[in-house]
C-alpha positions as CSV (number, residue, x, y, z in Angstrom):
1,M,23.4,-24.4,44.2
2,I,25.8,-21.9,45.8
3,R,25.4,-23.3,49.2
4,R,25.9,-26.9,48.0
5,I,29.2,-26.1,46.2
6,V,30.4,-24.1,49.2
7,K,29.7,-27.1,51.5
8,Q,31.4,-29.5,49.1
9,V,34.6,-27.5,48.6
10,F,34.9,-26.0,52.1
11,P,33.3,-28.3,54.6
12,P,31.3,-26.9,57.6
13,G,33.5,-26.2,60.5
14,T,36.5,-24.9,58.6
15,K,37.3,-21.2,58.8
16,R,37.1,-20.8,55.0
17,H,33.6,-22.1,55.1
18,T,32.6,-19.5,57.7
19,L,34.3,-16.8,55.7
20,I,32.5,-17.7,52.5
21,K,29.1,-18.1,54.2
22,R,29.5,-14.8,56.0
23,H,30.9,-12.6,53.3
24,I,30.9,-14.1,49.8
25,E,27.5,-15.8,49.5
26,P,25.6,-12.5,50.3
27,L,27.7,-10.7,47.7
28,L,26.8,-13.2,45.0
29,F,23.1,-13.2,45.9
30,R,22.9,-9.4,46.0
31,A,24.4,-9.4,42.6
32,G,21.6,-11.5,41.3
33,Y,23.7,-14.6,40.7
34,R,21.5,-17.7,40.3
35,P,23.2,-20.6,38.5
36,A,20.6,-23.0,37.1
37,P,20.6,-26.6,38.2
38,R,23.0,-28.6,36.1
39,A,22.3,-32.3,36.8
40,D,20.4,-32.9,33.5
41,L,21.9,-30.3,31.3
42,S,23.6,-31.6,28.2
43,Y,26.1,-29.6,26.2
44,G,23.6,-29.3,23.4
45,D,21.1,-27.8,25.8
46,W,23.7,-25.3,26.9
47,V,24.4,-24.3,23.3
48,R,20.7,-23.8,22.6
49,L,20.2,-21.7,25.8
50,V,23.3,-19.6,25.7
51,E,24.5,-19.2,22.1
52,P,21.6,-17.1,20.9
53,Q,22.3,-14.6,23.7
54,T,26.0,-14.3,22.9
55,I,25.8,-13.6,19.1
56,S,26.4,-10.0,18.2
57,P,23.9,-8.5,15.8
58,V,24.9,-8.1,12.2
59,E,25.4,-4.4,11.5
60,K,26.4,-2.2,8.6
61,Y,30.0,-1.8,9.5
62,A,32.0,1.2,8.5
63,Y,35.0,-1.1,8.0
64,R,34.2,-4.1,5.9
65,P,37.5,-6.0,5.2
66,L,37.6,-8.9,2.8
67,V,38.4,-12.1,4.7
68,S,40.0,-14.9,2.7
69,I,39.3,-18.4,4.1
70,I,42.0,-20.8,3.0
71,V,41.0,-24.5,2.9
72,P,43.3,-27.2,1.5
73,A,41.1,-30.0,0.2
74,Y,42.5,-33.6,-0.2
75,N,40.0,-36.2,-1.3
76,T,37.5,-34.5,0.9
77,P,34.4,-36.8,1.3
78,D,31.0,-35.3,0.9
79,K,30.2,-35.8,4.6
80,Y,32.9,-33.2,5.4
81,L,32.8,-31.0,2.2
82,H,29.2,-30.0,2.2
83,P,28.9,-29.1,5.9
84,L,32.0,-27.1,5.5
85,L,30.7,-25.2,2.5
86,D,27.3,-24.7,4.2
87,S,29.0,-23.2,7.3
88,V,31.0,-20.7,5.1
89,I,28.1,-19.8,2.8
90,G,25.9,-19.3,5.8
91,Q,28.1,-16.6,7.4
92,T,26.2,-13.6,8.6
93,Y,29.1,-11.4,7.5
94,D,29.1,-11.5,3.7
95,N,32.4,-10.0,2.6
96,W,34.5,-13.2,2.3
97,E,36.0,-15.4,-0.2
98,L,36.7,-19.1,0.2
99,V,40.0,-20.2,-1.5
100,L,39.6,-23.9,-1.9
101,V,42.9,-25.5,-2.9
102,E,42.2,-28.8,-4.5
103,G,45.0,-31.3,-4.7
104,S,43.0,-34.6,-4.7
105,P,44.6,-37.6,-6.5
106,D,41.2,-39.3,-6.7
107,P,39.5,-38.0,-9.9
108,E,36.1,-38.7,-8.6
109,R,36.6,-36.6,-5.4
110,A,38.3,-33.9,-7.5
111,A,35.3,-33.7,-9.7
112,A,32.9,-33.6,-6.7
113,I,34.9,-30.8,-5.1
114,H,34.9,-28.8,-8.4
115,T,31.1,-29.2,-8.7
116,A,30.6,-28.2,-5.1
117,S,32.7,-25.1,-5.6
118,L,30.2,-23.7,-8.1
119,R,27.6,-23.2,-5.3
120,D,28.7,-19.6,-4.6
121,P,30.6,-17.1,-6.7
122,R,32.7,-16.2,-3.6
123,I,34.3,-19.7,-3.7
124,R,37.5,-19.8,-5.8
125,L,38.8,-23.2,-6.7
126,I,42.5,-23.6,-7.2
127,K,43.4,-26.9,-9.0
128,L,46.9,-28.0,-8.3
129,G,46.7,-31.2,-10.3
130,E,48.6,-33.0,-7.5
131,N,48.8,-33.2,-3.8
132,R,51.7,-31.1,-2.5
133,G,51.0,-31.6,1.1
134,I,49.0,-29.5,3.5
135,V,51.7,-26.9,3.9
136,A,52.3,-26.3,0.2
137,N,48.6,-26.5,-0.6
138,T,47.8,-23.9,2.0
139,N,50.6,-21.6,0.8
140,A,49.2,-21.9,-2.7
141,G,45.9,-20.5,-1.3
142,I,47.7,-17.7,0.5
143,D,49.4,-16.7,-2.8
144,Q,46.0,-16.4,-4.4
145,A,44.1,-14.8,-1.6
146,K,42.8,-11.2,-2.1
147,G,41.6,-10.5,1.4
148,D,42.8,-8.0,4.1
149,Y,42.7,-10.9,6.6
150,I,43.4,-14.6,6.0
151,A,41.5,-17.3,7.9
152,F,42.8,-20.8,8.2
153,L,40.4,-23.7,8.2
154,D,40.8,-27.5,7.7
155,H,38.6,-29.3,5.2
156,D,36.7,-31.2,7.9
157,D,36.0,-28.2,10.1
158,M,32.9,-26.1,10.4
159,L,32.4,-22.4,11.3
160,A,29.7,-21.1,13.5
161,P,27.5,-18.9,11.3
162,F,28.5,-15.7,13.3
163,A,32.3,-16.5,13.2
164,L,33.4,-13.8,10.7
165,N,31.0,-11.3,12.0
166,E,32.5,-11.6,15.5
167,V,36.0,-10.9,14.1
168,V,34.8,-7.9,12.0
169,R,32.8,-6.5,14.9
170,V,36.0,-6.3,17.0
171,L,37.8,-4.6,14.1
172,Q,35.4,-1.7,14.2
173,D,36.9,-0.5,17.5
174,Q,40.3,-2.2,17.4
175,P,41.4,-2.0,13.8
176,D,45.0,-2.7,14.8
177,V,44.3,-6.4,15.8
178,D,46.6,-8.7,13.8
179,W,45.6,-12.1,15.0
180,F,42.3,-13.6,16.2
181,Y,41.6,-16.9,17.9
182,S,38.5,-18.3,19.6
183,D,37.0,-21.0,21.7
184,E,36.1,-24.3,20.1
185,D,34.2,-27.5,20.4
186,K,34.2,-30.8,18.5
187,L,31.8,-32.6,16.2
188,S,31.4,-36.3,15.9
189,D,32.6,-37.8,12.7
190,D,29.1,-38.0,11.3
191,G,28.4,-34.4,12.3
192,K,25.4,-35.2,14.4
193,E,26.8,-34.5,17.9
194,R,28.6,-31.5,19.3
195,H,30.9,-32.0,22.3
196,P,32.5,-29.3,24.5
197,F,36.3,-29.1,24.2
198,L,38.2,-26.0,25.3
199,F,37.2,-22.6,26.8
200,K,40.4,-20.7,26.5
201,P,42.0,-17.8,28.4
202,D,42.9,-14.5,26.7
203,W,46.4,-14.5,25.3
204,S,48.6,-16.5,27.6
205,P,52.2,-16.6,26.2
206,D,53.5,-19.1,28.8
207,L,50.6,-21.5,28.1
208,F,51.2,-21.2,24.4
209,M,54.9,-22.1,24.9
210,N,53.7,-25.4,26.4
211,V,50.9,-26.3,24.1
212,N,49.3,-24.8,21.0
213,Y,46.0,-24.0,22.7
214,V,45.1,-21.6,19.8
215,T,44.8,-24.5,17.3
216,H,42.8,-24.4,14.1
217,F,40.6,-21.5,13.2
218,T,42.7,-18.3,13.3
219,V,42.3,-15.1,11.4
220,V,45.5,-13.2,10.7
221,R,46.3,-9.9,8.9
222,A,47.2,-10.8,5.3
223,S,50.2,-8.5,5.2
224,L,51.7,-10.1,8.3
225,V,51.1,-13.6,6.8
226,R,53.1,-12.7,3.7
227,K,55.8,-10.9,5.7
228,I,56.7,-14.1,7.6
229,G,56.4,-16.2,4.4
230,G,53.4,-18.4,5.1
231,L,53.8,-21.9,6.3
232,R,57.1,-23.9,6.3
233,T,57.2,-27.4,4.7
234,D,59.7,-28.8,7.2
235,Y,57.0,-28.6,9.9
236,D,54.2,-30.8,8.6
237,G,51.9,-31.7,11.5
238,V,52.9,-28.6,13.5
239,Q,52.9,-26.1,10.7
240,D,50.3,-24.0,12.5
241,F,52.4,-23.9,15.7
242,D,55.5,-23.0,13.8
243,F,53.6,-20.3,11.9
244,A,52.2,-18.8,15.2
245,L,55.7,-18.8,16.8
246,R,57.0,-16.8,13.8
247,L,54.0,-14.5,14.1
248,L,55.1,-13.8,17.6
249,D,58.5,-12.6,16.4
250,H,56.6,-9.5,15.1
251,N,54.8,-8.7,18.4
252,P,51.3,-8.9,16.9
253,K,48.2,-7.6,18.6
254,I,46.2,-10.7,19.6
255,H,42.5,-10.9,20.4
256,H,40.7,-13.8,21.9
257,V,37.0,-14.1,20.9
258,A,35.5,-15.9,24.0
259,K,32.8,-17.6,21.9
260,I,32.8,-20.9,20.1
261,L,33.4,-19.8,16.5
262,Y,34.4,-23.2,15.0
263,H,33.9,-26.9,15.4
264,W,36.8,-29.3,15.1
265,R,35.8,-32.7,13.9
266,Y,36.7,-36.1,15.5
267,A,37.6,-37.2,12.0
268,D,38.8,-40.7,11.1
269,G,42.5,-41.0,11.6
270,S,43.0,-37.4,12.7
271,T,45.3,-36.4,15.6
272,A,42.2,-35.3,17.4
273,V,41.4,-38.9,18.0
274,H,44.9,-40.5,17.7
275,P,47.5,-38.0,18.8
276,K,50.3,-40.6,18.7
277,L,49.6,-41.4,15.0
278,K,52.1,-38.6,14.2
279,A,55.1,-39.4,16.4
280,K,57.3,-37.1,14.4
281,V,55.0,-34.2,15.2
282,E,56.5,-33.8,18.7
283,L,60.0,-33.6,17.3
284,A,59.0,-31.0,14.8
285,G,57.3,-29.0,17.6
286,V,60.3,-29.1,19.8
287,K,62.4,-28.0,16.8
288,A,60.1,-25.0,16.0
289,L,60.0,-23.9,19.7
290,N,63.8,-24.1,20.1
291,E,64.2,-22.0,16.9
292,Y,61.8,-19.4,18.4
293,L,63.8,-19.3,21.6
294,Q,67.1,-18.9,19.6
295,R,65.7,-16.2,17.3
296,N,64.5,-14.2,20.3
297,H,67.7,-14.7,22.3
298,I,66.0,-16.5,25.1
299,D,68.4,-18.6,27.1
300,A,66.3,-21.7,27.4
301,V,65.9,-25.2,25.8
302,A,62.5,-26.8,24.9
303,E,61.9,-30.5,25.4
304,G,58.9,-32.7,24.9
305,V,56.8,-33.8,27.9
306,P,56.7,-37.6,28.6
307,D,53.3,-39.1,27.7
308,A,52.0,-35.8,26.5
309,P,52.4,-35.5,22.7
310,T,52.7,-31.9,21.4
311,N,53.2,-30.6,25.0
312,Y,56.5,-28.9,25.7
313,H,58.6,-28.0,28.6
314,V,60.7,-24.8,28.3
315,K,63.7,-25.1,30.6
316,Y,65.1,-21.6,31.3
317,A,68.7,-21.2,32.2
318,T,69.9,-19.5,35.3
319,P,72.8,-17.4,34.0
320,G,75.3,-16.4,36.7
321,N,73.8,-18.9,39.1
322,P,72.1,-16.1,41.2
323,K,71.4,-16.7,44.8
324,A,67.8,-17.5,45.8
325,S,66.6,-16.5,49.2
326,L,63.9,-18.8,50.7
327,I,61.9,-16.7,53.1
328,I,59.9,-18.8,55.6
329,P,57.9,-17.3,58.5
330,F,56.8,-19.6,61.3
331,K,55.5,-19.6,64.8
332,D,56.2,-22.8,66.9
333,K,55.1,-26.1,65.3
334,S,58.8,-26.9,64.9
335,E,58.0,-30.4,63.8
336,V,56.2,-28.9,60.7
337,T,59.1,-26.5,59.9
338,K,61.6,-29.3,60.3
339,V,59.9,-31.4,57.7
340,M,60.0,-28.4,55.3
341,I,63.7,-27.6,56.0
342,D,64.8,-31.2,55.8
343,S,63.0,-31.6,52.5
344,V,64.7,-28.5,51.0
345,L,68.1,-29.5,52.2
346,A,67.8,-33.1,51.0
347,K,66.1,-32.7,47.7
348,T,66.9,-29.3,46.2
349,T,69.3,-29.6,43.2
350,Y,69.8,-25.8,42.8
351,A,72.8,-25.2,45.1
352,N,73.0,-21.4,45.5
353,Y,70.3,-20.6,48.1
354,E,69.9,-19.3,51.6
355,I,67.1,-20.0,54.0
356,I,65.7,-17.0,55.9
357,L,63.7,-18.3,58.9
358,L,61.4,-15.7,60.5
359,D,60.5,-16.6,64.1
360,N,57.2,-14.8,64.8
361,R,57.0,-14.9,68.7
362,S,57.5,-18.6,69.1
363,D,57.3,-19.7,72.8
364,E,57.4,-23.5,72.7
365,P,60.6,-25.1,74.2
366,E,60.7,-27.5,71.3
367,T,61.0,-24.6,68.9
368,A,64.0,-23.2,70.7
369,T,65.7,-26.6,70.7
370,Y,65.1,-27.1,67.0
371,L,66.5,-23.6,66.2
372,K,69.7,-24.4,68.2
373,S,70.1,-27.5,66.1
374,L,70.3,-25.4,62.9
375,K,73.2,-23.3,64.0
376,G,75.7,-25.5,62.1
377,E,74.0,-25.0,58.8
378,K,75.6,-22.1,57.1
379,R,72.8,-21.6,54.6
380,I,70.2,-21.0,57.3
381,K,69.7,-17.7,59.1
382,V,67.1,-17.1,61.8
383,F,65.6,-13.7,62.5
384,A,63.1,-12.8,65.3
385,Y,60.1,-10.9,64.2
386,D,58.7,-9.6,67.5
387,Q,55.5,-8.0,66.2
388,P,51.8,-9.2,66.0
389,F,51.3,-11.5,63.0
390,N,50.9,-9.8,59.7
391,W,51.7,-12.0,56.7
392,S,52.7,-9.0,54.5
393,A,54.8,-7.3,57.2
394,V,56.7,-10.5,58.2
395,N,57.6,-11.3,54.6
396,N,58.7,-7.8,53.9
397,F,60.9,-8.1,57.0
398,G,62.4,-11.2,55.6
399,R,63.1,-9.5,52.3
400,R,65.1,-6.8,54.1
401,H,67.4,-9.5,55.6
402,A,67.7,-11.5,52.3
403,T,70.8,-11.2,50.1
404,G,69.6,-13.2,47.1
405,E,68.7,-11.9,43.6
406,V,65.6,-14.0,43.6
407,M,63.1,-14.0,46.5
408,V,61.1,-17.2,47.1
409,F,58.4,-16.7,49.7
410,L,57.2,-20.0,51.3
411,N,54.9,-21.2,53.9
412,N,56.6,-23.4,56.5
413,D,54.1,-26.3,56.0
414,M,55.6,-27.5,52.6
415,E,57.6,-30.5,51.3
416,I,59.5,-30.7,48.0
417,I,58.4,-33.1,45.4
418,T,60.5,-32.3,42.3
419,P,64.2,-31.8,43.1
420,E,64.5,-29.2,40.3
421,W,61.8,-27.1,41.8
422,L,64.1,-24.2,42.6
423,D,66.0,-24.4,39.3
424,E,62.6,-24.1,37.5
425,L,61.2,-21.2,39.6
426,V,64.5,-19.2,39.5
427,G,64.8,-19.7,35.7
428,V,61.3,-18.4,35.0
429,A,61.5,-15.6,37.5
430,L,64.6,-14.3,35.8
431,Q,62.8,-13.7,32.5
432,P,62.5,-9.9,32.0
433,Q,58.8,-9.8,31.4
434,V,57.8,-12.2,34.2
435,G,56.7,-11.0,37.6
436,A,55.6,-13.6,40.2
437,V,56.1,-17.3,39.6
438,G,54.0,-19.9,41.5
439,A,54.4,-23.7,41.7
440,L,51.9,-26.6,41.6
441,L,51.0,-27.3,45.2
442,Q,49.3,-30.6,46.1
443,Y,47.6,-31.9,49.2
444,P,49.3,-34.8,51.1
445,T,46.5,-37.1,50.0
446,K,46.6,-40.4,48.1
447,P,46.1,-39.8,45.3
448,A,47.5,-36.3,45.5
449,T,45.0,-33.6,44.8
450,I,45.7,-30.1,43.8
451,Q,45.7,-27.2,46.3
452,H,47.1,-24.5,44.0
453,A,47.4,-24.3,40.2
454,G,46.9,-20.6,39.8
455,V,44.5,-17.9,41.2
456,V,41.4,-16.7,39.4
457,L,39.8,-13.4,40.4
458,G,36.0,-13.8,40.8
459,L,36.2,-17.5,41.8
460,F,33.7,-17.8,44.6
461,G,33.1,-14.1,44.3
462,V,36.5,-12.8,45.3
463,A,39.5,-14.9,44.3
464,G,40.3,-18.7,44.5
465,H,42.5,-21.5,43.3
466,I,41.5,-23.0,40.0
467,F,41.7,-26.8,39.5
468,R,41.5,-27.2,43.3
469,G,40.7,-30.7,44.4
470,L,41.5,-32.4,41.1
471,T,44.4,-34.8,40.4
472,T,46.9,-33.9,37.7
473,G,46.0,-35.2,34.2
474,N,42.3,-34.4,34.5
475,F,41.3,-32.6,31.3
476,T,38.6,-30.0,32.0
477,Y,36.8,-27.4,30.0
478,F,39.7,-25.1,30.8
479,G,42.4,-27.6,29.9
480,L,44.9,-29.1,32.2
481,A,46.5,-28.1,35.5
482,D,49.6,-29.7,34.1
483,W,50.1,-26.7,31.7
484,P,52.0,-23.6,32.6
485,R,49.8,-20.6,32.4
486,N,49.6,-16.9,33.1
487,Y,47.3,-15.6,35.9
488,L,46.7,-12.3,37.6
489,A,48.2,-13.9,40.8
490,V,49.6,-17.0,42.4
491,T,49.4,-18.1,46.0
492,G,51.6,-16.6,48.6
493,A,52.4,-20.1,49.9
494,C,55.0,-20.2,47.2
495,I,56.0,-17.1,45.2
496,A,59.3,-16.6,43.4
497,V,60.1,-13.1,42.1
498,T,63.3,-11.2,41.6
499,A,64.3,-8.8,44.3
500,A,64.3,-5.9,41.8
501,K,60.7,-6.5,40.8
502,F,59.6,-7.1,44.4
503,D,61.1,-3.7,45.4
504,Q,59.7,-2.0,42.3
505,V,56.1,-2.6,43.5
506,K,57.1,-2.0,47.1
507,G,56.7,-5.5,48.3
508,F,53.6,-6.8,50.0
509,D,50.9,-4.5,51.1
510,E,50.9,-4.4,54.9
511,N,47.3,-3.1,55.1
512,F,46.4,-6.8,54.7
513,I,46.7,-9.0,57.8
514,T,46.3,-12.7,56.9
515,A,44.8,-13.0,53.4
516,G,44.6,-11.2,50.1
517,S,48.1,-9.6,50.0
518,D,49.4,-12.3,47.6
519,V,46.7,-11.4,45.1
520,R,47.2,-7.7,45.6
521,F,51.0,-8.3,44.9
522,G,50.2,-10.1,41.7
523,L,48.0,-7.3,40.5
524,A,50.7,-4.8,41.3
525,L,53.1,-6.7,39.1
526,Y,50.5,-7.1,36.4
527,E,49.7,-3.4,36.4
528,A,53.5,-2.7,36.3
529,G,53.6,-4.5,32.9
530,Y,54.8,-8.0,34.1
531,R,53.1,-11.3,33.5
532,N,52.6,-13.7,36.4
533,V,53.3,-17.4,35.8
534,Y,52.0,-20.6,37.2
535,W,54.7,-23.2,36.6
536,P,53.7,-26.9,37.2
537,F,57.2,-28.3,36.6
538,A,57.9,-27.1,40.2
539,R,55.8,-29.3,42.5
540,L,55.5,-29.2,46.3
541,I,53.2,-30.7,49.0
542,H,51.3,-28.1,51.0
543,H,49.8,-29.0,54.4
544,E,47.4,-26.2,54.1
545,N,46.1,-24.4,57.2
546,V,49.0,-25.7,59.4
547,S,51.2,-22.6,58.9
548,V,50.7,-19.4,60.8
549,G,50.2,-17.4,57.7
550,V,46.9,-18.8,56.5
551,Y,44.4,-17.9,59.3
552,N,45.3,-17.1,62.8
553,E,43.0,-16.9,65.9
554,R,42.2,-13.2,65.3
555,N,39.2,-12.6,63.0
556,D,40.9,-10.3,60.5
557,N,39.1,-11.7,57.5
558,Q,36.5,-9.0,57.2
559,H,39.2,-6.4,57.2
560,D,41.2,-8.3,54.6
561,Y,38.1,-8.8,52.5
562,N,37.4,-5.0,52.5
563,E,41.0,-4.3,51.5
564,S,40.8,-6.9,48.8
565,M,37.8,-5.4,47.2
566,K,39.6,-2.1,46.8
567,Y,41.9,-3.7,44.3
568,Y,39.9,-6.7,43.0
569,R,36.8,-4.8,42.0
570,P,37.8,-3.6,38.5
571,Y,38.8,-7.2,37.6
572,L,35.6,-8.6,39.1
573,E,33.5,-6.2,37.1
574,R,35.2,-6.8,33.7
575,G,36.4,-10.3,34.2
576,D,39.7,-12.0,34.8
577,P,41.5,-12.0,31.4
578,Y,43.1,-15.4,32.2
579,F,39.8,-17.2,32.9
580,N,37.2,-17.9,30.3
581,P,33.9,-15.9,30.9
582,N,31.8,-18.9,29.8
583,L,33.0,-21.0,32.7
584,E,31.2,-21.2,36.1
585,L,32.9,-19.1,38.8
586,L,31.6,-21.3,41.5
587,D,33.3,-24.3,40.1
588,P,37.0,-24.5,41.0
589,Q,37.3,-27.7,38.9
590,A,36.4,-25.8,35.7
591,E,34.0,-28.6,34.7
592,Q,30.8,-26.5,34.5
593,I,29.7,-24.0,31.9
594,K,28.0,-20.8,32.9
595,L,24.3,-20.4,32.1
596,G,23.8,-16.8,32.9
597,G,24.0,-14.2,35.7
598,L,27.2,-12.2,36.0
599,H,28.2,-11.8,32.3
C-alpha cells in the first residue's frame, strides 16, 4: 500500500520518489505502520472497525457537570423524533437534561411530541403554544436550562452514544474549556445509511472566518451563552455562525473532539441537501461577519464567495500601503525567470513593491543578457550571491537587501493567476497574530491541479502538501482546498511575512540546504505565538522542480532530513493540530480514512 501510493504520487525516476523510497518508507515500516487495503472498505465498515477502539470508557468522574441539550421542535415527524430521543436517552454519561422546546402548529404532532417527552424524567418539555422561529424557540430553551453547559442540537440530528461522555472526559483535566465541537457525518433521511462528511482540524480561526466548519452539535459553557445573550433573531439561517462569532469576542478556550459525536441528517428541504434554498442566509452571514470585524477593530470587509453559498472572503486592508519586497533567487534559466518577472509586472494590482533578484552564480550568456535588459526597471534590483547554493542562506541574504515592510519569498518558476495576489497576501500578513502566509499554487496542467494548499506534518512520514494533485472544488473528507486555513507551515515557494516577524524568529535556518527550512520557519513562527495561514484567494502557477531552490545536483537530502527531524519530531509524535488524526497520512488528497497504526 505504501509503495503503491508513493509510486502514484511521486513517479519513479523523480528525485522525490528516490528520497521517499530511501528515507521515509523505512521510517514508516519501522514504526509499524500497515494501512489495510481499502478497495472494498465502506464507511460503515470503517465505523464498525474503528469506532469501538476510539470510545473512551465511562468512568466515575470527579467533576460531573449537568449538560442541558436544547432542541427546538417544530412539527417533528416520528422518523426524526424517536431516533433523536433514543440517541439522547442512550448517552453513556447520564447527568444531562433534554430541554425540548415545542412550538408545533400541528396539534397532532404537538401531542405526539408531548407523549414522547414522557419517556424519561430528564426530558423537560416547554410548550410555547406557537412557533416563534428557531432562534426564539432555542432562546426559550436557554432561559429554562439548568445545566453548567448547554449543548445545541437540531430536531433531526442524532448524537453518538458517547458524545457527552467525550466532552465530560476532557473537562476532568481541562475544566476551563468553554466551547466544544466535534467531527460529524450524515444520515440518510430514513436513518438507515451513514455517510462520511467532515473530519475537521483543531481550532482554525482563518478557516472559520471563511466557512462555519463547526456547524451543529456544539457544547458551550452556560454562563458564556447567557453573557452574550443567546441567539439573535435577525440572523435566522446563520444564527449559529453569528452566535459563534460573538463567542469569539470573549476569547473562549475551544476544544475539538476528533471523533464523530453527532450525525447530521440529509433531511427533506434542509440546507444540507439544498443550500440555495435559503438565499438570504448568505447575506445574513456576510452581515454577521462584518459586524464581528467591526466589533474587533479589524480593518477588513467580508464578502460572499461566488457559487459557494455561506462561504466568505475576508478582504484585509493594507493601511499605509506598505512596500512589499519580492525576493527571488535564481541560477540561469533566464527564460523561466523572465516568465515570472513579466507576469508580476503585467498582472500585479498592488503597486508598492520591489523585486529583489538574487543571482546565485549564473554563468549562461543568456542570463547576463536578460539581466542587462532589466536595468531600466526601477522596481527591480539584482544582487549577486556568490556562495554555494543554500536556500535558507540565499533568502536571508535577500532579506538583508530588501527595504519593504513585508517580505514575499518566491521561487523563480512561478506565474501570477489572480492579479490581486499581492494585495491579498500583504493584507493577511499585516494581521498582528499572523505569521507566514502562503498562496494556492497550481501546476501548469489542464485542468490545473494543486501543487500547494498547505503543509501537513506527518504527511508521508515527514511533511507534505495536502490536497496535492486535486483540482479546486473537490470536496474531500477534510473539506475544500478553496478554503483558507491555518497550518503549521506553508511552502517556501511562496511565503509572505512581515519583516519584523521574520527578524524576530531570525529568518530561515541555514543549517538546512535545499529542503525543510520553510517548515522549520513555520514552526518557529507558530512557537512564537503566531498562526500561519494558507490563503487560496492568492493563486499562482508553480512550474515545480524548475527552480534552483527545490533540489540541486548535490545530494543534501539526507542532511536536510536529519535536520528536519530535530524540529518535526514532537509534532509527528503528538500529531499536527491542523490535520485530523482520523485521516490517512499517506493520502495527500484527504480521501482516505485511517484504519489504525500511528494513532
